[in-house]
N, C-alpha and C positions, 0 to 999 in steps of 0.2 A: 504494500500500500504506500503510495506517496500522498502528500497532502492534497494533490489535485484529484486523487481517486475518490475523495469524499466530497459529494456535492455540497452546495451551499445548504446549511442546516435548515430543516423545516422550522416553522414557527415553534418557539419554545425549546428547541434543541441547542446544544452547545456547539460552538464553532472553534473551540480551542482545547488544547490539552496541556497538562503541566508535567514536567519531568522532575522527579525527586529521587535521591539516593543517599545512602550513607557514604562517607568518605571511605574508599576501599584501598587497602594495601594487600597485594597478592604476591605470593612467592614462597618457596621453600625456606624455612627458617625464620619467617617474619613473626611468628608467635613470640620470639624472644624480644621483640620490640615493644611488647605491651607495657612494660614499666615506664619506658621513656615516653610512650604515647600518652599514658595516664598522667604523668608528671607535666607534660606539655599542656594538658588541658587544665592544669591548676589543681589537680586532685591531691588530697593529703590522706584521706581515709577512704579506702576502697573496699567494697563488698565483692568478693570473688565467688561466683555461683558455678556449681557443677553438679553432676550426679554421682552416686557412689562408685559406679564403674569407672568413669573418667577420672574421678578423684584418686584412684589407685594407679593410674598410668603415668609414665614419665612426662607426658605433655602437661599434666597438672603441675608437676614440680618445675617445669620450664616456665610456666606462666607465673607461678607463685614466687619463684626465685627472682624473676625479672622485676616484679613489683617491689619486692623487698630491696633489691639492689638499687632501685630508684629512690629509696628513702621513704616509701609509703607505708602507712599503717594498714595492714590487710586483715580483714575479717572474712572467714570462709563459711559458705553455706553449701554443704555437699549432699543435701537431702532432696534434691529435685526429683520429682516423680516422673518416670518415663511415661509419656502420654498424660500430661497434667490434667488434674481435675479442679473443680472449684475449691475443694478442700485443700489441695496442695498449693494452689495459688494463694489461699488465705494464710497458710502457714508461712509461705515465703514472704508475703507482705508484712506479717507480724514480725518476722526476723528483721526485715529492712527498717521497720519503724523503730525497733528496739536498739539496733546498732547505729542507726542514723549516719550512714556514710555520705560523703559528698560526691560519690560516683560509683559506677558499677563496671565489673568485667564479667562476662559470661563465657564459659568454656565448655562446649558440648554441642549436641545436636539441637534440633528445633525445640525440643522439650525444655532444655536448659535456657536457651535464648528467650523463648516465650515467657518462661517463668520469671526470668530476670526483668523483662519488660513489665510484667504485671506487678512485680514487687516494687519496682521504681515508680510506677503509676500510683498505686494505692498508698505507698509511703509518702509520696510527694503531695498528692491530692486525695486524701482519705474520703471514701464514700462506700456505700453498700456495694457488694460485688457486682450486682446486675446494673448498677447505674451506668457504667460505660459499655456494657455488653451490647452487641448489635441487636437492633430491633428486628423482628417483633419479640424475640426471646427476652431481651433486656430493654432498658430505657433508651439506649443509643445516645446517651448524654455526651456532649462534646467535652474533650479534655480541656480544662479551664486555663492551662498555661503550660510552659515548657517543663520538661523533666530534668533530672540530674543526668550528667554525661554518662554514656554507656558505650563501652567498647565490647563488641561481640566477636568471639573467636570460634568459628564452627569447626567441629571435629568430624562431621559427616558431609558428604557431597549430596545435598538433597533439598532441605526445606527452603533455603534462601532467606531464612528469618533474619540473618545478619544485615540484610539491606531492605527489609520491609517494615511497615508500621502495623503489623498484624500479630496478635497473640491468640493461640487456639487452645481450648481446653474442653474436657468432658464435664458437662453439667449433670451431675449424678442423678438428680431428681428426675430429669427428663430422659436419661439414658441416651443422650445425643451430644455431639460436639457443637460448640458455638465459639464465638470469639469476640475480640475487641479490635477495631480497626481505627487507627488515628495516625495522622502524620507525626504527632508528638511521640509515638512509641518507636519510631524508626531509630535504631542505634546511631550514635554520633559517628562512630567509626567501626569498620570491620577489618579484622586481620585474618586473611584467608590463607592458611598455611597448608598446602597439600600434604606435607609430611604427617599431619595429624590423622590422616586416613590409612596409614600404612598397616595398622593392626586390625582394621575392621573385618569382621567375618563376611564371607561372600553374600550371605542372606541379607545383611544390613546394607551392603553396597548395592545390591539389586533393588531392594525396596526404596532406598533413598534415591537411586538413579532414576527409577520410574516416576518418582515424585517430580524430579527435574523435568523429565520428558513431558509429564502432564502439565506442569507449569507453562512450558514453552508452547505446547500444542494448543492448550486451552486459550492462552493469551493471544496466539496467532489467529485463532478462529472465533474469538469473542466478537460481540456486537461492535461495530466501528464506533469510535468516539463521537462522530458527528450524528449518531442516532440516539445519543443519551440526552435526557432532559437537562436543560441548563440549570445550574444551582441558583438558589435565591441570591447568593452573593458569590463572587469569584473565589473568595477565601474558603467557601464551602464545597468547592469542586472535589468529588470523591477520589480516593486512590484508584478504585476500580473504574477507570474511565472508558474502558473498551480498547480494542485494537487501535494502535496509532503508529505513525512512522517510526518513532523511537523504539517502542516495544517490538515492532516487527524485526528490526535489525538484530536485537538480542535473541529473539525467538528462533530466527532462521539459523544463526550461528550455533546456538545451543543444540538445536535438532541435528545439524550436520555433525557436530562433535559426538553427540550421543550415538548416531548411526555408526560411527567409526570406532568408538571406544567403550561403550557400555558393557558389551559382552566380554571384552578383554579385561576390563577392570574387575568384573565379577569373578571370572574364572582363573585369573592369574594375579595373586596378590603381589608378586614380584615385579609386575609390569608397572613401574612407577610413573611412566609417561601416561598410561591410560588413566591412572587414578588422578594424576595432575589435570588431565583433560576434563575429568568428571567434576573436579572442583571449579574449574573455569566455567564449564557449562552451567553448573549450579549458580554461580555468581551472575552470569549473563541472564539466565532465566529468572533469577530472583529479582534483579533490577527490572526486567521486562514485566513480570506479573505484578510487581509492586506499583507499576504505573498503568497497567492495562486491566489486570484482574483475571482470575480464572472463572470457570463457570460450572457446567453440570457435573462432570466427573468428581470434582471436589465437593460440590454441594451434596451429592449422593453419598460420598465417602463418609461424611460426618455421621450419617445414620448407620452405615455399615460398621464403623468403629464403635459407636456408642451402644449398639445393641448386641455386641459380641457375647457369646455364652461360654463356649468351651475351647475356642481355638487358641493354641499356644504355639507361636512360630519358633522354629529353630534359629539360633544365632542371636536371640534376644534374651534378656534376663528371665530366668525361670520364675514362676509364681502365678500371678493372676492372669486370666484370659486377656488376650491382646491381639488386635489386628493392626500391625504397623501402618502408619499413615500412607506411605507410598503404595503399599499393597491394597489398602482400602480404596484408594483412588483408581489404580490401574484396572481392578476387576470390573469397574463400571465403564472404562474408557471405550472399548470397542463398540459396546451397545450405544453409548451416547453419540459417538462420532458418526456411526451409521445414520443416526437421526438428524444431526446438524448439517451433514454434508450438502444437502440440496440447496442450502442458502449460499454457500461459498465453495463450490466444488473445486475451483482452482486452488484455493488455499489448502483444502484437505488433501488434494493430490500432491501439492508441493511439500506438505508435511510428510507424507508417505515417502516421497522421493528422497528427501533429506535424511530420513531414517533408514534408507537403503533399499527401498522397494523399487522394482522395475515398473515404471509408470508409462512406458512407451505404448502408445495405442489406446490408453485408457481415456475415456470421455467423462463428461460431467455426470452421467448416470452411474458410472462405475466408482466414483470418488469414495463414497462411504465404505463400500466393500473392500476396495484396495487398501484404504487406511486401516480399517478394522483388521484385515488379514495380516498386515505388517505388524500391528500391535500384538496380535495373538502369537505370531511367530516369535517376537521378542520375549513375550511373557514366558513362552515355553522354553526358550533358550536360556533364560536366567532363573528358571525354577519357580515361577509364580504359580499360585493355585489356579485350578481350572474354574474360574468364576466364583460366584457367591456360594454355590453348593459345596465347594471345597472348604469354605469357611464355616460351614454348618447351617447355612440358610436354606430354606425350602420355599415352595410356592406359598405356603401358609404364612410366611414372614413378609410377603410383599406389601401387605397393607401397612404393617408397622414400619417397614423401611420407608415407605412413601410418606407416612405421617412424620417421620423423623427428618426426612430430607426437605419437605416443602417449606418449613420455616426459614431455610437458608436463603432468604430472598436476596441478600447482598450479592450472593454468587449466582443464583439462578437467573436473576434479572440481567446478568451480563451475558447470558447465552444468546446465540443468534436466532434461536427459535423459542417460542413460549414453552416453559416447563411447568405445565399444569399438573395436578395430581394424577389424572388419567395417563398423561404422557410419562410421568415418573414411574408409575406402576408398570407400564409396559416396558420401559427401559430396564427396570429391575428384573422383570421376568426374563428378558432377553439376556441378561447378564448372569443368570444362574449357572450356565454351562456354555463353554465355547468349543470344546473339542471332545 
C-alpha cells in the first residue's frame, strides 16, 4: 500500500496515521548496556522484573550486574506469572507501589514485559484494575499522564511487547484474555539482544515465531487506515489504526524473514543466524502491529487461551493448563484468512509468497486457500497442534469460544470483514481440525 492507494476518506473517516515506537537498540551483547541506558535516563532506583525461569539464567545476572555497575539501587521482582492474570498483575502492582522505584527494567518474554507495564501503570496512576482495561470488558479509561521510564529487554522472539503500548492478561472471572492499550504503556527503550534466545526450547521458539508471523500477516491484511472512523481529537487516534504504508514495510520484511528462517530457528538451536533473524523479524512486526493493529486470529486466540482445560504444552513450565499465546493465535489463522481473503486477495497472496508459497498462476479466488495451505504447512513443520481439537476443544465448545472472542472488539473491528458472532462461530468450527 502506498499513501495514494487509499482514496480520499469518506465523511467521518481519518485521513492520517501516526507512527510511534520505543527507542530500539538491536544486536548481540546489547543487554549489557542496560545499566548505562538506565543511568542515562536519570534513574537511581530501578525495579528489575523477570520470571522464575529467566531469573535463574545467566542473562539475568548480565542485566543485574550491569545495573549495579552503573551505580543503581536495584530491587528485583522474579514472581511474574507466565500468561499473566488479573491476580498476578495486582501482585506486581502492589510490589511496585511498595518499593517505589523511579524506573523499571523488564527481562523476559511478553508475560514479563506486560506485567512490568501494568505494575508501572497502577503504581504511577492507582485505580481499580478494570479502569484502564479495554472496553467493553473494562472502562477503557485513558491513562491520565506519563509513566516512569521502562527499559524492556525481550528474551523471546515473539510478542513484540518491547515496542508496543499493549499489556495482555487473563481475566479469571471471565475465563478470557483482555488487555490495556495506551501509548503511555509503550516502553521508553528496548534492548533487543538475540543472544538471549540461545537456550530457548524449540517449542517456545515455534510458538513465539508464529506469534510474529501472525502479527505481520494480520497487520498487513487489516482494514486500511483510511477506512477507520476519525477520532474526536487527533490526540485520541488509536494505536490500532489499520494497515498503513509504514506498517506495510515492516510486515513484508518480517514475513520474508520468517519464510526463510522460522523452521531453521526451531529445528537447529545452533543456527545463531536464524535465531538472530527471528529477533529482527519480531522487532519489525512488533513496530508494525503497534501502529496498525492485529485482528481476528488474535481476537479469537484470547478465548482459546482463556478457556483452556487440560492442555499442557511441552517446552513450557510444568503445572497449570496453558495454551501459549502464539499457539492460541496460529490455530485460528488458516480459518480466519480463508474468510478475509476476498477483501484483499492480492495482499493475502503476497503474504503467502513471502512465507515461501509458490503463488504462480494463483488468482484472486485462490488467495484464501493458498495462504491457508502455506500456514498449515508451516504449522506442521514446526510441530503445532492440529487445530482446536488438539487443544481439547470440540464442537460443543464453539458457543463458549464465540462468546469469549466477541468482546475483543478492539481487535475484531480492525479486521477487513465484519466479525459477527455467527461468523466467529463458523471460523471456530473450521479451525477444529486442519489435516
